[in-house]
C-alpha positions in Angstrom: 105.1 -62.4 242.8 107.2 -61.6 239.8 107.8 -64.3 237.1 110.7 -64.0 234.6 109.4 -65.0 231.2 111.6 -65.5 228.1 111.0 -66.8 224.6 112.8 -67.9 221.5 112.5 -65.6 218.5 110.2 -66.9 215.7 112.4 -65.4 213.0 115.5 -63.3 212.5 113.5 -60.0 212.4 111.8 -60.9 215.7 115.2 -61.6 217.1 116.2 -58.0 216.2 113.0 -56.0 217.2 110.8 -58.2 219.4 111.2 -58.3 223.2 112.4 -61.7 224.2 111.9 -61.3 227.9 109.4 -59.7 230.2 108.3 -59.7 233.8 104.9 -61.0 234.7 103.5 -60.0 238.1 100.7 -62.1 239.7 99.5 -62.8 243.2 101.3 -65.5 245.3 98.4 -67.9 244.9 98.6 -67.9 241.0 98.5 -71.3 239.4 100.3 -72.5 236.3 97.0 -71.9 234.5 96.9 -68.3 235.7 100.5 -67.7 234.6 99.9 -69.3 231.2 96.7 -67.2 230.7 98.6 -64.0 231.6 101.4 -64.8 229.2 98.9 -65.5 226.4 96.9 -62.4 227.1 100.0 -60.2 227.1 100.7 -60.8 223.4 104.3 -61.5 224.3 104.6 -64.8 222.4 105.1 -64.6 218.6 104.3 -67.3 216.1 104.6 -67.9 212.4 102.9 -70.3 210.0 105.9 -72.7 210.5 106.3 -72.0 214.2 102.8 -72.4 215.7 103.5 -74.3 218.9 105.7 -73.4 221.9 106.6 -75.3 225.0 107.2 -73.6 228.3 110.0 -75.0 230.4 111.7 -74.4 233.7 115.2 -75.7 233.0 114.5 -78.9 231.0 111.2 -79.5 232.8 108.3 -79.0 230.4 105.2 -77.3 232.0 102.8 -76.5 229.2 102.4 -76.5 225.4 100.7 -73.5 223.8 99.4 -73.0 220.3 99.2 -70.0 218.0 95.8 -68.3 218.0 96.2 -67.9 214.2 96.8 -71.5 213.3 93.4 -72.4 211.8 91.4 -73.3 214.8 91.8 -72.3 218.5 93.4 -74.8 220.8 93.6 -74.6 224.5 96.9 -74.9 226.3 98.0 -78.5 226.8 99.3 -78.8 230.4 102.2 -81.1 231.0 102.1 -80.4 234.7 98.9 -80.0 236.7 97.4 -76.7 235.7 96.3 -76.0 239.3 99.8 -76.2 240.8 101.1 -73.0 242.3 103.2 -71.2 239.8 105.6 -70.1 242.5 106.3 -73.7 243.4 106.9 -74.7 239.7 108.9 -71.7 238.6 110.2 -70.3 241.9 113.0 -67.8 241.4 113.8 -69.3 238.0 112.7 -68.5 234.5 109.8 -69.8 232.4 111.2 -70.1 228.9 109.0 -70.7 225.8 110.7 -72.5 223.0 109.7 -74.0 219.7 109.7 -77.9 219.9 111.5 -79.9 217.3 109.4 -83.0 217.7 105.8 -81.8 218.0 103.4 -83.6 215.6 100.0 -82.3 216.0 
């Protein structure tokens, strides 16, 4: 199954040169955890010292919060939906969009 993944740019240079979309292909039984792991392994997400957290959403529905691997100490993804739910059910034909939250404290 193909998942459309997009992200916000972390800075103006990233907006110019970084890819802001990619297609992630996983089997039909892939879970939200599998999809999140695949996105993190791909190196697609870009972070800065001031933008070290991203939230993945389908529409306005938050799925998972991910953290920069360079932000001091490693943090595992924080699932806002059950990590073992099928990704195809959560994302469907839509797009999983990673954005920087305005209100995250910690």
